[in-house]
N, C-alpha and C positions, 0 to 999 in steps of 0.2 A: 365415644363417651356417652353416658346415659344418666339421666336424672329420674329417680323412681320414687313415687309416693304411694303407699298402700294403706288400707284401712287397718291392717294388723299392727302397724308400727306404733308403739306406745310413746315414743319420744317426739313424734311429729303429729301435728293436728292441723287439718285444713280449716283455716279461719274464714276465708271468703274467696270468691272467684267471680270474674265477670268476663264477658266476651263482647266484642264489637266486630262488625264487618263493614269495610269501606272499599267498595269496588271489588277488586280481585284479592284484597288483603284481609285476612281474618286475624284478630289479635285476642289472645287470652291472657288475663292477668290473674295470678294466683298468689294468695297470701297464706303463708304457712307459719305456724307457731311451733317453736322447738322448746323442749324442756331440758335438753342436754346440749352442752356447748360442743361436744365432740361431733355430734350429728350435724349441728349447724355449720361448724367449720368445714366438715367434709362436703356438705351440700354447696357451700360457697366455692370451695376448691374445684368441684366438678363443674359448676356453672362457669367459672373463669376459664377452665380448659375448653369447654364447649364454645364459649365466646371467642377465644383465641384461635381455635380450629376453624371457625366460620370466617373470621377475618382473613386468615391465611389462605383459605380456599376460595376467596371472593374472585369470581372470574372478571377478566377485563371486559369493558363495555364493547359490544359488537358494533362494528360500523354498519350503517344502513346499506342494504343492497339495492335500494331504490336509486334510479338515475336522478341526478340533481335536476331541480326544476329550472327550466330555461326561461328566463324573464325576457319579455319583449320590450325593447326600448321605443318610446314614442318621442316625436320631436317636441321640443319645448314650445309651449303656447306663445302666440304673438303677444307682445307687451301692449300694443295699442293698434287700433284700426288705422289703416292708411287713409290719408285725406281723400275726399271724393274727387273724381276727375270730371272736368267739364261743367262744374257748377252744380246747381240743384237738379235733382232727378224728378 
């Protein structure tokens, strides 16, 4: 499925666009103005098909191949110091 916007199309007009980058992800937002309802409905239909195809093809999350981290257990700390032996030191 494909969505196409060209400068020659008389029924569609690019109203605005913006782009942001966050880490590895780039996002583009496009606002299009339509003068004909048929073209508008066709564009919505195509976008819904694209969305459905992407949701259906979403791969399952891969399990990590790293070995699990082995945690080392330490003994619990003493709750109190033992009483001194043999009086004062």
